[in-house]
mmCIF entry with sequence, helices, sheets and N, C-alpha, C, O atoms, coordinates in Angstrom:
data_MODEL
# 
_entry.id   MODEL 
# 
_entity.id                         1 
_entity.type                       polymer 
_entity.pdbx_number_of_molecules   1 
# 
_entity_poly.entity_id                      1 
_entity_poly.type                           'polypeptide(L)' 
_entity_poly.nstd_linkage                   no 
_entity_poly.nstd_monomer                   no 
_entity_poly.pdbx_seq_one_letter_code       MTDTDRILTAAKRPEDVDAALRPKTLDEFVGQKAARENLRIFIQAAKSRGDALDHV 
_entity_poly.pdbx_seq_one_letter_code_can   MTDTDRILTAAKRPEDVDAALRPKTLDEFVGQKAARENLRIFIQAAKSRGDALDHV 
_entity_poly.pdbx_strand_id                 A 
# 
loop_
_entity_poly_seq.entity_id 
_entity_poly_seq.num 
_entity_poly_seq.mon_id 
_entity_poly_seq.hetero 
1 1  MET n 
1 2  THR n 
1 3  ASP n 
1 4  THR n 
1 5  ASP n 
1 6  ARG n 
1 7  ILE n 
1 8  LEU n 
1 9  THR n 
1 10 ALA n 
1 11 ALA n 
1 12 LYS n 
1 13 ARG n 
1 14 PRO n 
1 15 GLU n 
1 16 ASP n 
1 17 VAL n 
1 18 ASP n 
1 19 ALA n 
1 20 ALA n 
1 21 LEU n 
1 22 ARG n 
1 23 PRO n 
1 24 LYS n 
1 25 THR n 
1 26 LEU n 
1 27 ASP n 
1 28 GLU n 
1 29 PHE n 
1 30 VAL n 
1 31 GLY n 
1 32 GLN n 
1 33 LYS n 
1 34 ALA n 
1 35 ALA n 
1 36 ARG n 
1 37 GLU n 
1 38 ASN n 
1 39 LEU n 
1 40 ARG n 
1 41 ILE n 
1 42 PHE n 
1 43 ILE n 
1 44 GLN n 
1 45 ALA n 
1 46 ALA n 
1 47 LYS n 
1 48 SER n 
1 49 ARG n 
1 50 GLY n 
1 51 ASP n 
1 52 ALA n 
1 53 LEU n 
1 54 ASP n 
1 55 HIS n 
1 56 VAL n 
# 
_struct_asym.id          A 
_struct_asym.entity_id   1 
# 
loop_
_struct_conf.conf_type_id 
_struct_conf.id 
_struct_conf.pdbx_PDB_helix_id 
_struct_conf.beg_label_comp_id 
_struct_conf.beg_label_asym_id 
_struct_conf.beg_label_seq_id 
_struct_conf.pdbx_beg_PDB_ins_code 
_struct_conf.end_label_comp_id 
_struct_conf.end_label_asym_id 
_struct_conf.end_label_seq_id 
_struct_conf.pdbx_end_PDB_ins_code 
_struct_conf.beg_auth_comp_id 
_struct_conf.beg_auth_asym_id 
_struct_conf.beg_auth_seq_id 
_struct_conf.end_auth_comp_id 
_struct_conf.end_auth_asym_id 
_struct_conf.end_auth_seq_id 
_struct_conf.pdbx_PDB_helix_class 
_struct_conf.details 
_struct_conf.pdbx_PDB_helix_length 
HELX_P HELX_P1 AA1 PRO A 14 ? LEU A 21 ? PRO A 14 LEU A 21 1 ? 8  
HELX_P HELX_P2 AA2 LEU A 26 ? GLU A 28 ? LEU A 26 GLU A 28 5 ? 3  
HELX_P HELX_P3 AA3 LYS A 33 ? ARG A 49 ? LYS A 33 ARG A 49 1 ? 17 
# 
_struct_conf_type.id          HELX_P 
_struct_conf_type.criteria    ? 
_struct_conf_type.reference   ? 
# 
loop_
_atom_site.group_PDB 
_atom_site.id 
_atom_site.type_symbol 
_atom_site.label_atom_id 
_atom_site.label_alt_id 
_atom_site.label_comp_id 
_atom_site.label_asym_id 
_atom_site.label_entity_id 
_atom_site.label_seq_id 
_atom_site.pdbx_PDB_ins_code 
_atom_site.Cartn_x 
_atom_site.Cartn_y 
_atom_site.Cartn_z 
_atom_site.occupancy 
_atom_site.B_iso_or_equiv 
_atom_site.pdbx_formal_charge 
_atom_site.auth_seq_id 
_atom_site.auth_comp_id 
_atom_site.auth_asym_id 
_atom_site.auth_atom_id 
_atom_site.pdbx_PDB_model_num 
ATOM 1   N N  . MET A 1 1  ? -159.424 -59.310 -7.722 1.00 0.00 ? 1  MET A N  1 
ATOM 2   C CA . MET A 1 1  ? -160.725 -59.665 -7.509 1.00 0.00 ? 1  MET A CA 1 
ATOM 3   C C  . MET A 1 1  ? -161.729 -58.805 -8.270 1.00 0.00 ? 1  MET A C  1 
ATOM 4   O O  . MET A 1 1  ? -161.637 -57.583 -8.145 1.00 0.00 ? 1  MET A O  1 
ATOM 5   N N  . THR A 1 2  ? -162.678 -59.325 -9.045 1.00 0.00 ? 2  THR A N  1 
ATOM 6   C CA . THR A 1 2  ? -163.640 -58.559 -9.677 1.00 0.00 ? 2  THR A CA 1 
ATOM 7   C C  . THR A 1 2  ? -164.862 -58.221 -8.729 1.00 0.00 ? 2  THR A C  1 
ATOM 8   O O  . THR A 1 2  ? -164.945 -58.701 -7.598 1.00 0.00 ? 2  THR A O  1 
ATOM 9   N N  . ASP A 1 3  ? -165.739 -57.422 -9.226 1.00 0.00 ? 3  ASP A N  1 
ATOM 10  C CA . ASP A 1 3  ? -166.963 -57.153 -8.598 1.00 0.00 ? 3  ASP A CA 1 
ATOM 11  C C  . ASP A 1 3  ? -167.877 -58.442 -8.511 1.00 0.00 ? 3  ASP A C  1 
ATOM 12  O O  . ASP A 1 3  ? -168.608 -58.623 -7.538 1.00 0.00 ? 3  ASP A O  1 
ATOM 13  N N  . THR A 1 4  ? -167.809 -59.284 -9.514 1.00 0.00 ? 4  THR A N  1 
ATOM 14  C CA . THR A 1 4  ? -168.613 -60.480 -9.339 1.00 0.00 ? 4  THR A CA 1 
ATOM 15  C C  . THR A 1 4  ? -168.157 -61.632 -8.326 1.00 0.00 ? 4  THR A C  1 
ATOM 16  O O  . THR A 1 4  ? -168.866 -62.558 -7.932 1.00 0.00 ? 4  THR A O  1 
ATOM 17  N N  . ASP A 1 5  ? -166.868 -61.388 -8.000 1.00 0.00 ? 5  ASP A N  1 
ATOM 18  C CA . ASP A 1 5  ? -166.302 -62.427 -6.986 1.00 0.00 ? 5  ASP A CA 1 
ATOM 19  C C  . ASP A 1 5  ? -166.623 -61.953 -5.559 1.00 0.00 ? 5  ASP A C  1 
ATOM 20  O O  . ASP A 1 5  ? -166.516 -62.701 -4.587 1.00 0.00 ? 5  ASP A O  1 
ATOM 21  N N  . ARG A 1 6  ? -166.988 -60.783 -5.488 1.00 0.00 ? 6  ARG A N  1 
ATOM 22  C CA . ARG A 1 6  ? -167.412 -60.398 -4.061 1.00 0.00 ? 6  ARG A CA 1 
ATOM 23  C C  . ARG A 1 6  ? -168.990 -60.248 -3.983 1.00 0.00 ? 6  ARG A C  1 
ATOM 24  O O  . ARG A 1 6  ? -169.667 -59.460 -4.643 1.00 0.00 ? 6  ARG A O  1 
ATOM 25  N N  . ILE A 1 7  ? -169.435 -61.156 -3.050 1.00 0.00 ? 7  ILE A N  1 
ATOM 26  C CA . ILE A 1 7  ? -170.902 -61.163 -2.846 1.00 0.00 ? 7  ILE A CA 1 
ATOM 27  C C  . ILE A 1 7  ? -171.218 -60.798 -1.448 1.00 0.00 ? 7  ILE A C  1 
ATOM 28  O O  . ILE A 1 7  ? -170.776 -61.483 -0.525 1.00 0.00 ? 7  ILE A O  1 
ATOM 29  N N  . LEU A 1 8  ? -171.980 -59.727 -1.232 1.00 0.00 ? 8  LEU A N  1 
ATOM 30  C CA . LEU A 1 8  ? -172.465 -59.388 0.060  1.00 0.00 ? 8  LEU A CA 1 
ATOM 31  C C  . LEU A 1 8  ? -173.950 -59.653 0.138  1.00 0.00 ? 8  LEU A C  1 
ATOM 32  O O  . LEU A 1 8  ? -174.742 -59.222 -0.700 1.00 0.00 ? 8  LEU A O  1 
ATOM 33  N N  . THR A 1 9  ? -174.299 -60.402 1.211  1.00 0.00 ? 9  THR A N  1 
ATOM 34  C CA . THR A 1 9  ? -175.789 -60.624 1.360  1.00 0.00 ? 9  THR A CA 1 
ATOM 35  C C  . THR A 1 9  ? -176.110 -60.684 2.825  1.00 0.00 ? 9  THR A C  1 
ATOM 36  O O  . THR A 1 9  ? -175.206 -60.946 3.618  1.00 0.00 ? 9  THR A O  1 
ATOM 37  N N  . ALA A 1 10 ? -177.448 -60.440 3.280  1.00 0.00 ? 10 ALA A N  1 
ATOM 38  C CA . ALA A 1 10 ? -177.880 -60.577 4.536  1.00 0.00 ? 10 ALA A CA 1 
ATOM 39  C C  . ALA A 1 10 ? -178.250 -62.032 4.886  1.00 0.00 ? 10 ALA A C  1 
ATOM 40  O O  . ALA A 1 10 ? -178.422 -62.379 6.055  1.00 0.00 ? 10 ALA A O  1 
ATOM 41  N N  . ALA A 1 11 ? -178.358 -62.818 3.911  1.00 0.00 ? 11 ALA A N  1 
ATOM 42  C CA . ALA A 1 11 ? -178.834 -64.177 4.108  1.00 0.00 ? 11 ALA A CA 1 
ATOM 43  C C  . ALA A 1 11 ? -177.773 -64.980 4.935  1.00 0.00 ? 11 ALA A C  1 
ATOM 44  O O  . ALA A 1 11 ? -176.564 -64.925 4.709  1.00 0.00 ? 11 ALA A O  1 
ATOM 45  N N  . LYS A 1 12 ? -178.361 -65.735 5.922  1.00 0.00 ? 12 LYS A N  1 
ATOM 46  C CA . LYS A 1 12 ? -177.528 -66.547 6.648  1.00 0.00 ? 12 LYS A CA 1 
ATOM 47  C C  . LYS A 1 12 ? -177.032 -67.813 5.844  1.00 0.00 ? 12 LYS A C  1 
ATOM 48  O O  . LYS A 1 12 ? -177.706 -68.430 5.019  1.00 0.00 ? 12 LYS A O  1 
ATOM 49  N N  . ARG A 1 13 ? -175.718 -68.094 6.235  1.00 0.00 ? 13 ARG A N  1 
ATOM 50  C CA . ARG A 1 13 ? -175.213 -69.331 5.461  1.00 0.00 ? 13 ARG A CA 1 
ATOM 51  C C  . ARG A 1 13 ? -174.979 -70.279 6.673  1.00 0.00 ? 13 ARG A C  1 
ATOM 52  O O  . ARG A 1 13 ? -174.994 -69.844 7.825  1.00 0.00 ? 13 ARG A O  1 
ATOM 53  N N  . PRO A 1 14 ? -174.756 -71.622 6.370  1.00 0.00 ? 14 PRO A N  1 
ATOM 54  C CA . PRO A 1 14 ? -174.618 -72.651 7.368  1.00 0.00 ? 14 PRO A CA 1 
ATOM 55  C C  . PRO A 1 14 ? -173.232 -72.418 8.231  1.00 0.00 ? 14 PRO A C  1 
ATOM 56  O O  . PRO A 1 14 ? -173.206 -72.710 9.427  1.00 0.00 ? 14 PRO A O  1 
ATOM 57  N N  . GLU A 1 15 ? -172.266 -71.962 7.663  1.00 0.00 ? 15 GLU A N  1 
ATOM 58  C CA . GLU A 1 15 ? -171.009 -71.581 8.339  1.00 0.00 ? 15 GLU A CA 1 
ATOM 59  C C  . GLU A 1 15 ? -171.128 -70.566 9.300  1.00 0.00 ? 15 GLU A C  1 
ATOM 60  O O  . GLU A 1 15 ? -170.355 -70.499 10.255 1.00 0.00 ? 15 GLU A O  1 
ATOM 61  N N  . ASP A 1 16 ? -172.202 -69.634 9.081  1.00 0.00 ? 16 ASP A N  1 
ATOM 62  C CA . ASP A 1 16 ? -172.405 -68.511 10.000 1.00 0.00 ? 16 ASP A CA 1 
ATOM 63  C C  . ASP A 1 16 ? -172.942 -69.001 11.227 1.00 0.00 ? 16 ASP A C  1 
ATOM 64  O O  . ASP A 1 16 ? -172.608 -68.510 12.305 1.00 0.00 ? 16 ASP A O  1 
ATOM 65  N N  . VAL A 1 17 ? -173.844 -70.043 11.115 1.00 0.00 ? 17 VAL A N  1 
ATOM 66  C CA . VAL A 1 17 ? -174.530 -70.535 12.431 1.00 0.00 ? 17 VAL A CA 1 
ATOM 67  C C  . VAL A 1 17 ? -173.453 -71.326 13.122 1.00 0.00 ? 17 VAL A C  1 
ATOM 68  O O  . VAL A 1 17 ? -173.392 -71.281 14.351 1.00 0.00 ? 17 VAL A O  1 
ATOM 69  N N  . ASP A 1 18 ? -172.575 -72.067 12.410 1.00 0.00 ? 18 ASP A N  1 
ATOM 70  C CA . ASP A 1 18 ? -171.666 -72.887 13.068 1.00 0.00 ? 18 ASP A CA 1 
ATOM 71  C C  . ASP A 1 18 ? -170.599 -71.949 13.829 1.00 0.00 ? 18 ASP A C  1 
ATOM 72  O O  . ASP A 1 18 ? -170.140 -72.292 14.919 1.00 0.00 ? 18 ASP A O  1 
ATOM 73  N N  . ALA A 1 19 ? -170.274 -70.885 13.270 1.00 0.00 ? 19 ALA A N  1 
ATOM 74  C CA . ALA A 1 19 ? -169.249 -69.957 13.851 1.00 0.00 ? 19 ALA A CA 1 
ATOM 75  C C  . ALA A 1 19 ? -169.872 -69.395 15.275 1.00 0.00 ? 19 ALA A C  1 
ATOM 76  O O  . ALA A 1 19 ? -169.265 -69.302 16.341 1.00 0.00 ? 19 ALA A O  1 
ATOM 77  N N  . ALA A 1 20 ? -171.189 -69.062 15.018 1.00 0.00 ? 20 ALA A N  1 
ATOM 78  C CA . ALA A 1 20 ? -171.811 -68.577 16.256 1.00 0.00 ? 20 ALA A CA 1 
ATOM 79  C C  . ALA A 1 20 ? -171.909 -69.521 17.405 1.00 0.00 ? 20 ALA A C  1 
ATOM 80  O O  . ALA A 1 20 ? -171.966 -69.044 18.539 1.00 0.00 ? 20 ALA A O  1 
ATOM 81  N N  . LEU A 1 21 ? -171.932 -70.749 17.239 1.00 0.00 ? 21 LEU A N  1 
ATOM 82  C CA . LEU A 1 21 ? -172.072 -71.721 18.289 1.00 0.00 ? 21 LEU A CA 1 
ATOM 83  C C  . LEU A 1 21 ? -170.595 -72.119 18.851 1.00 0.00 ? 21 LEU A C  1 
ATOM 84  O O  . LEU A 1 21 ? -170.552 -72.779 19.888 1.00 0.00 ? 21 LEU A O  1 
ATOM 85  N N  . ARG A 1 22 ? -169.461 -71.766 18.247 1.00 0.00 ? 22 ARG A N  1 
ATOM 86  C CA . ARG A 1 22 ? -168.247 -72.244 18.618 1.00 0.00 ? 22 ARG A CA 1 
ATOM 87  C C  . ARG A 1 22 ? -167.854 -71.234 19.579 1.00 0.00 ? 22 ARG A C  1 
ATOM 88  O O  . ARG A 1 22 ? -168.054 -70.038 19.366 1.00 0.00 ? 22 ARG A O  1 
ATOM 89  N N  . PRO A 1 23 ? -167.220 -71.741 20.787 1.00 0.00 ? 23 PRO A N  1 
ATOM 90  C CA . PRO A 1 23 ? -166.666 -70.818 21.758 1.00 0.00 ? 23 PRO A CA 1 
ATOM 91  C C  . PRO A 1 23 ? -165.365 -70.107 21.284 1.00 0.00 ? 23 PRO A C  1 
ATOM 92  O O  . PRO A 1 23 ? -164.465 -70.678 20.669 1.00 0.00 ? 23 PRO A O  1 
ATOM 93  N N  . LYS A 1 24 ? -165.371 -68.793 21.641 1.00 0.00 ? 24 LYS A N  1 
ATOM 94  C CA . LYS A 1 24 ? -164.237 -68.015 21.202 1.00 0.00 ? 24 LYS A CA 1 
ATOM 95  C C  . LYS A 1 24 ? -163.221 -67.842 22.369 1.00 0.00 ? 24 LYS A C  1 
ATOM 96  O O  . LYS A 1 24 ? -162.144 -67.285 22.155 1.00 0.00 ? 24 LYS A O  1 
ATOM 97  N N  . THR A 1 25 ? -163.514 -68.260 23.459 1.00 0.00 ? 25 THR A N  1 
ATOM 98  C CA . THR A 1 25 ? -162.483 -68.217 24.537 1.00 0.00 ? 25 THR A CA 1 
ATOM 99  C C  . THR A 1 25 ? -162.700 -69.474 25.466 1.00 0.00 ? 25 THR A C  1 
ATOM 100 O O  . THR A 1 25 ? -163.773 -70.078 25.438 1.00 0.00 ? 25 THR A O  1 
ATOM 101 N N  . LEU A 1 26 ? -161.688 -69.847 26.269 1.00 0.00 ? 26 LEU A N  1 
ATOM 102 C CA . LEU A 1 26 ? -161.787 -70.896 27.087 1.00 0.00 ? 26 LEU A CA 1 
ATOM 103 C C  . LEU A 1 26 ? -162.876 -70.859 28.150 1.00 0.00 ? 26 LEU A C  1 
ATOM 104 O O  . LEU A 1 26 ? -163.376 -71.910 28.551 1.00 0.00 ? 26 LEU A O  1 
ATOM 105 N N  . ASP A 1 27 ? -163.240 -69.709 28.599 1.00 0.00 ? 27 ASP A N  1 
ATOM 106 C CA . ASP A 1 27 ? -164.202 -69.346 29.468 1.00 0.00 ? 27 ASP A CA 1 
ATOM 107 C C  . ASP A 1 27 ? -165.656 -69.728 28.963 1.00 0.00 ? 27 ASP A C  1 
ATOM 108 O O  . ASP A 1 27 ? -166.555 -70.007 29.756 1.00 0.00 ? 27 ASP A O  1 
ATOM 109 N N  . GLU A 1 28 ? -165.803 -69.722 27.755 1.00 0.00 ? 28 GLU A N  1 
ATOM 110 C CA . GLU A 1 28 ? -167.142 -70.036 27.119 1.00 0.00 ? 28 GLU A CA 1 
ATOM 111 C C  . GLU A 1 28 ? -167.392 -71.518 27.043 1.00 0.00 ? 28 GLU A C  1 
ATOM 112 O O  . GLU A 1 28 ? -168.475 -71.874 26.579 1.00 0.00 ? 28 GLU A O  1 
ATOM 113 N N  . PHE A 1 29 ? -166.548 -72.403 27.430 1.00 0.00 ? 29 PHE A N  1 
ATOM 114 C CA . PHE A 1 29 ? -166.736 -73.807 27.505 1.00 0.00 ? 29 PHE A CA 1 
ATOM 115 C C  . PHE A 1 29 ? -167.416 -74.059 28.859 1.00 0.00 ? 29 PHE A C  1 
ATOM 116 O O  . PHE A 1 29 ? -166.848 -73.682 29.884 1.00 0.00 ? 29 PHE A O  1 
ATOM 117 N N  . VAL A 1 30 ? -168.652 -74.703 28.913 1.00 0.00 ? 30 VAL A N  1 
ATOM 118 C CA . VAL A 1 30 ? -169.501 -74.779 29.985 1.00 0.00 ? 30 VAL A CA 1 
ATOM 119 C C  . VAL A 1 30 ? -169.326 -76.081 30.586 1.00 0.00 ? 30 VAL A C  1 
ATOM 120 O O  . VAL A 1 30 ? -169.331 -77.117 29.921 1.00 0.00 ? 30 VAL A O  1 
ATOM 121 N N  . GLY A 1 31 ? -169.167 -76.036 31.880 1.00 0.00 ? 31 GLY A N  1 
ATOM 122 C CA . GLY A 1 31 ? -169.019 -77.529 32.553 1.00 0.00 ? 31 GLY A CA 1 
ATOM 123 C C  . GLY A 1 31 ? -167.781 -78.308 32.507 1.00 0.00 ? 31 GLY A C  1 
ATOM 124 O O  . GLY A 1 31 ? -167.734 -79.482 32.876 1.00 0.00 ? 31 GLY A O  1 
ATOM 125 N N  . GLN A 1 32 ? -166.773 -77.650 32.050 1.00 0.00 ? 32 GLN A N  1 
ATOM 126 C CA . GLN A 1 32 ? -165.544 -78.429 31.720 1.00 0.00 ? 32 GLN A CA 1 
ATOM 127 C C  . GLN A 1 32 ? -164.406 -77.700 32.507 1.00 0.00 ? 32 GLN A C  1 
ATOM 128 O O  . GLN A 1 32 ? -163.415 -77.387 31.847 1.00 0.00 ? 32 GLN A O  1 
ATOM 129 N N  . LYS A 1 33 ? -164.427 -77.419 33.722 1.00 0.00 ? 33 LYS A N  1 
ATOM 130 C CA . LYS A 1 33 ? -163.399 -76.531 34.451 1.00 0.00 ? 33 LYS A CA 1 
ATOM 131 C C  . LYS A 1 33 ? -162.072 -77.224 34.340 1.00 0.00 ? 33 LYS A C  1 
ATOM 132 O O  . LYS A 1 33 ? -161.121 -76.536 33.969 1.00 0.00 ? 33 LYS A O  1 
ATOM 133 N N  . ALA A 1 34 ? -161.868 -78.563 34.627 1.00 0.00 ? 34 ALA A N  1 
ATOM 134 C CA . ALA A 1 34 ? -160.670 -79.178 34.671 1.00 0.00 ? 34 ALA A CA 1 
ATOM 135 C C  . ALA A 1 34 ? -160.008 -79.072 33.241 1.00 0.00 ? 34 ALA A C  1 
ATOM 136 O O  . ALA A 1 34 ? -158.820 -78.771 33.117 1.00 0.00 ? 34 ALA A O  1 
ATOM 137 N N  . ALA A 1 35 ? -160.842 -79.335 32.161 1.00 0.00 ? 35 ALA A N  1 
ATOM 138 C CA . ALA A 1 35 ? -160.329 -79.366 30.887 1.00 0.00 ? 35 ALA A CA 1 
ATOM 139 C C  . ALA A 1 35 ? -159.860 -77.881 30.468 1.00 0.00 ? 35 ALA A C  1 
ATOM 140 O O  . ALA A 1 35 ? -158.869 -77.734 29.753 1.00 0.00 ? 35 ALA A O  1 
ATOM 141 N N  . ARG A 1 36 ? -160.525 -76.909 30.888 1.00 0.00 ? 36 ARG A N  1 
ATOM 142 C CA . ARG A 1 36 ? -160.207 -75.581 30.688 1.00 0.00 ? 36 ARG A CA 1 
ATOM 143 C C  . ARG A 1 36 ? -158.870 -75.281 31.255 1.00 0.00 ? 36 ARG A C  1 
ATOM 144 O O  . ARG A 1 36 ? -157.986 -74.764 30.571 1.00 0.00 ? 36 ARG A O  1 
ATOM 145 N N  . GLU A 1 37 ? -158.711 -75.615 32.544 1.00 0.00 ? 37 GLU A N  1 
ATOM 146 C CA . GLU A 1 37 ? -157.424 -75.272 33.184 1.00 0.00 ? 37 GLU A CA 1 
ATOM 147 C C  . GLU A 1 37 ? -156.216 -76.087 32.647 1.00 0.00 ? 37 GLU A C  1 
ATOM 148 O O  . GLU A 1 37 ? -155.101 -75.567 32.689 1.00 0.00 ? 37 GLU A O  1 
ATOM 149 N N  . ASN A 1 38 ? -156.364 -77.225 32.190 1.00 0.00 ? 38 ASN A N  1 
ATOM 150 C CA . ASN A 1 38 ? -155.392 -77.993 31.584 1.00 0.00 ? 38 ASN A CA 1 
ATOM 151 C C  . ASN A 1 38 ? -155.071 -77.380 30.170 1.00 0.00 ? 38 ASN A C  1 
ATOM 152 O O  . ASN A 1 38 ? -153.896 -77.335 29.807 1.00 0.00 ? 38 ASN A O  1 
ATOM 153 N N  . LEU A 1 39 ? -156.073 -76.910 29.366 1.00 0.00 ? 39 LEU A N  1 
ATOM 154 C CA . LEU A 1 39 ? -155.760 -76.273 28.198 1.00 0.00 ? 39 LEU A CA 1 
ATOM 155 C C  . LEU A 1 39 ? -155.001 -75.145 28.476 1.00 0.00 ? 39 LEU A C  1 
ATOM 156 O O  . LEU A 1 39 ? -153.953 -74.974 27.853 1.00 0.00 ? 39 LEU A O  1 
ATOM 157 N N  . ARG A 1 40 ? -155.397 -74.283 29.386 1.00 0.00 ? 40 ARG A N  1 
ATOM 158 C CA . ARG A 1 40 ? -154.681 -72.933 29.768 1.00 0.00 ? 40 ARG A CA 1 
ATOM 159 C C  . ARG A 1 40 ? -153.188 -73.227 30.099 1.00 0.00 ? 40 ARG A C  1 
ATOM 160 O O  . ARG A 1 40 ? -152.275 -72.480 29.745 1.00 0.00 ? 40 ARG A O  1 
ATOM 161 N N  . ILE A 1 41 ? -153.023 -74.316 30.771 1.00 0.00 ? 41 ILE A N  1 
ATOM 162 C CA . ILE A 1 41 ? -151.518 -74.652 31.124 1.00 0.00 ? 41 ILE A CA 1 
ATOM 163 C C  . ILE A 1 41 ? -150.789 -75.017 29.827 1.00 0.00 ? 41 ILE A C  1 
ATOM 164 O O  . ILE A 1 41 ? -149.692 -74.525 29.560 1.00 0.00 ? 41 ILE A O  1 
ATOM 165 N N  . PHE A 1 42 ? -151.417 -75.888 29.022 1.00 0.00 ? 42 PHE A N  1 
ATOM 166 C CA . PHE A 1 42 ? -150.686 -76.406 27.755 1.00 0.00 ? 42 PHE A CA 1 
ATOM 167 C C  . PHE A 1 42 ? -150.569 -75.149 26.864 1.00 0.00 ? 42 PHE A C  1 
ATOM 168 O O  . PHE A 1 42 ? -149.531 -75.104 26.203 1.00 0.00 ? 42 PHE A O  1 
ATOM 169 N N  . ILE A 1 43 ? -151.361 -74.204 26.728 1.00 0.00 ? 43 ILE A N  1 
ATOM 170 C CA . ILE A 1 43 ? -151.177 -73.010 25.816 1.00 0.00 ? 43 ILE A CA 1 
ATOM 171 C C  . ILE A 1 43 ? -150.093 -72.246 26.382 1.00 0.00 ? 43 ILE A C  1 
ATOM 172 O O  . ILE A 1 43 ? -149.146 -71.967 25.648 1.00 0.00 ? 43 ILE A O  1 
ATOM 173 N N  . GLN A 1 44 ? -150.098 -71.872 27.569 1.00 0.00 ? 44 GLN A N  1 
ATOM 174 C CA . GLN A 1 44 ? -149.144 -71.062 28.263 1.00 0.00 ? 44 GLN A CA 1 
ATOM 175 C C  . GLN A 1 44 ? -147.697 -71.695 28.055 1.00 0.00 ? 44 GLN A C  1 
ATOM 176 O O  . GLN A 1 44 ? -146.749 -71.020 27.656 1.00 0.00 ? 44 GLN A O  1 
ATOM 177 N N  . ALA A 1 45 ? -147.615 -72.968 28.342 1.00 0.00 ? 45 ALA A N  1 
ATOM 178 C CA . ALA A 1 45 ? -146.317 -73.608 28.152 1.00 0.00 ? 45 ALA A CA 1 
ATOM 179 C C  . ALA A 1 45 ? -145.831 -73.533 26.777 1.00 0.00 ? 45 ALA A C  1 
ATOM 180 O O  . ALA A 1 45 ? -144.654 -73.240 26.565 1.00 0.00 ? 45 ALA A O  1 
ATOM 181 N N  . ALA A 1 46 ? -146.683 -73.787 25.787 1.00 0.00 ? 46 ALA A N  1 
ATOM 182 C CA . ALA A 1 46 ? -146.269 -73.622 24.430 1.00 0.00 ? 46 ALA A CA 1 
ATOM 183 C C  . ALA A 1 46 ? -145.915 -72.301 23.999 1.00 0.00 ? 46 ALA A C  1 
ATOM 184 O O  . ALA A 1 46 ? -145.020 -72.119 23.174 1.00 0.00 ? 46 ALA A O  1 
ATOM 185 N N  . LYS A 1 47 ? -146.647 -71.267 24.577 1.00 0.00 ? 47 LYS A N  1 
ATOM 186 C CA . LYS A 1 47 ? -146.254 -69.888 24.239 1.00 0.00 ? 47 LYS A CA 1 
ATOM 187 C C  . LYS A 1 47 ? -144.901 -69.612 24.895 1.00 0.00 ? 47 LYS A C  1 
ATOM 188 O O  . LYS A 1 47 ? -144.065 -68.953 24.276 1.00 0.00 ? 47 LYS A O  1 
ATOM 189 N N  . SER A 1 48 ? -144.659 -70.061 26.057 1.00 0.00 ? 48 SER A N  1 
ATOM 190 C CA . SER A 1 48 ? -143.248 -69.769 26.665 1.00 0.00 ? 48 SER A CA 1 
ATOM 191 C C  . SER A 1 48 ? -142.234 -70.467 25.937 1.00 0.00 ? 48 SER A C  1 
ATOM 192 O O  . SER A 1 48 ? -141.164 -69.877 25.794 1.00 0.00 ? 48 SER A O  1 
ATOM 193 N N  . ARG A 1 49 ? -142.378 -71.726 25.400 1.00 0.00 ? 49 ARG A N  1 
ATOM 194 C CA . ARG A 1 49 ? -141.514 -72.389 24.658 1.00 0.00 ? 49 ARG A CA 1 
ATOM 195 C C  . ARG A 1 49 ? -141.183 -71.692 23.250 1.00 0.00 ? 49 ARG A C  1 
ATOM 196 O O  . ARG A 1 49 ? -140.150 -71.866 22.605 1.00 0.00 ? 49 ARG A O  1 
ATOM 197 N N  . GLY A 1 50 ? -142.280 -70.855 22.897 1.00 0.00 ? 50 GLY A N  1 
ATOM 198 C CA . GLY A 1 50 ? -142.074 -70.352 21.504 1.00 0.00 ? 50 GLY A CA 1 
ATOM 199 C C  . GLY A 1 50 ? -142.432 -71.383 20.535 1.00 0.00 ? 50 GLY A C  1 
ATOM 200 O O  . GLY A 1 50 ? -141.887 -71.307 19.434 1.00 0.00 ? 50 GLY A O  1 
ATOM 201 N N  . ASP A 1 51 ? -143.333 -72.427 20.776 1.00 0.00 ? 51 ASP A N  1 
ATOM 202 C CA . ASP A 1 51 ? -143.608 -73.508 20.009 1.00 0.00 ? 51 ASP A CA 1 
ATOM 203 C C  . ASP A 1 51 ? -145.042 -73.577 19.807 1.00 0.00 ? 51 ASP A C  1 
ATOM 204 O O  . ASP A 1 51 ? -145.832 -72.946 20.510 1.00 0.00 ? 51 ASP A O  1 
ATOM 205 N N  . ALA A 1 52 ? -145.388 -74.345 18.844 1.00 0.00 ? 52 ALA A N  1 
ATOM 206 C CA . ALA A 1 52 ? -146.955 -74.591 18.535 1.00 0.00 ? 52 ALA A CA 1 
ATOM 207 C C  . ALA A 1 52 ? -147.424 -75.461 19.532 1.00 0.00 ? 52 ALA A C  1 
ATOM 208 O O  . ALA A 1 52 ? -146.631 -76.117 20.208 1.00 0.00 ? 52 ALA A O  1 
ATOM 209 N N  . LEU A 1 53 ? -148.703 -75.532 19.694 1.00 0.00 ? 53 LEU A N  1 
ATOM 210 C CA . LEU A 1 53 ? -149.285 -76.349 20.685 1.00 0.00 ? 53 LEU A CA 1 
ATOM 211 C C  . LEU A 1 53 ? -149.583 -77.619 20.022 1.00 0.00 ? 53 LEU A C  1 
ATOM 212 O O  . LEU A 1 53 ? -150.113 -77.670 18.913 1.00 0.00 ? 53 LEU A O  1 
ATOM 213 N N  . ASP A 1 54 ? -149.207 -78.744 20.774 1.00 0.00 ? 54 ASP A N  1 
ATOM 214 C CA . ASP A 1 54 ? -149.375 -80.048 20.182 1.00 0.00 ? 54 ASP A CA 1 
ATOM 215 C C  . ASP A 1 54 ? -150.861 -80.306 20.116 1.00 0.00 ? 54 ASP A C  1 
ATOM 216 O O  . ASP A 1 54 ? -151.693 -79.683 20.776 1.00 0.00 ? 54 ASP A O  1 
ATOM 217 N N  . HIS A 1 55 ? -151.154 -81.398 19.158 1.00 0.00 ? 55 HIS A N  1 
ATOM 218 C CA . HIS A 1 55 ? -152.655 -81.688 19.085 1.00 0.00 ? 55 HIS A CA 1 
ATOM 219 C C  . HIS A 1 55 ? -153.129 -82.362 20.287 1.00 0.00 ? 55 HIS A C  1 
ATOM 220 O O  . HIS A 1 55 ? -152.610 -83.337 20.831 1.00 0.00 ? 55 HIS A O  1 
ATOM 221 N N  . VAL A 1 56 ? -154.278 -81.666 20.671 1.00 0.00 ? 56 VAL A N  1 
ATOM 222 C CA . VAL A 1 56 ? -154.847 -82.115 22.048 1.00 0.00 ? 56 VAL A CA 1 
ATOM 223 C C  . VAL A 1 56 ? -156.400 -82.617 21.621 1.00 0.00 ? 56 VAL A C  1 
ATOM 224 O O  . VAL A 1 56 ? -157.167 -83.049 22.482 1.00 0.00 ? 56 VAL A O  1 
# 
């Protein structure tokens, strides 16, 4: 990587705003308690199988 490939700026980019709006944990999903609990179960089951989570 050259110095010209690396750009640092304080200007906001559209993907920065998008990332800020996305929940980082299941607890950050508001008003979807049943869906959160189902996802927790799916994730835990996949982890215990040592497998990837199916598309949900």
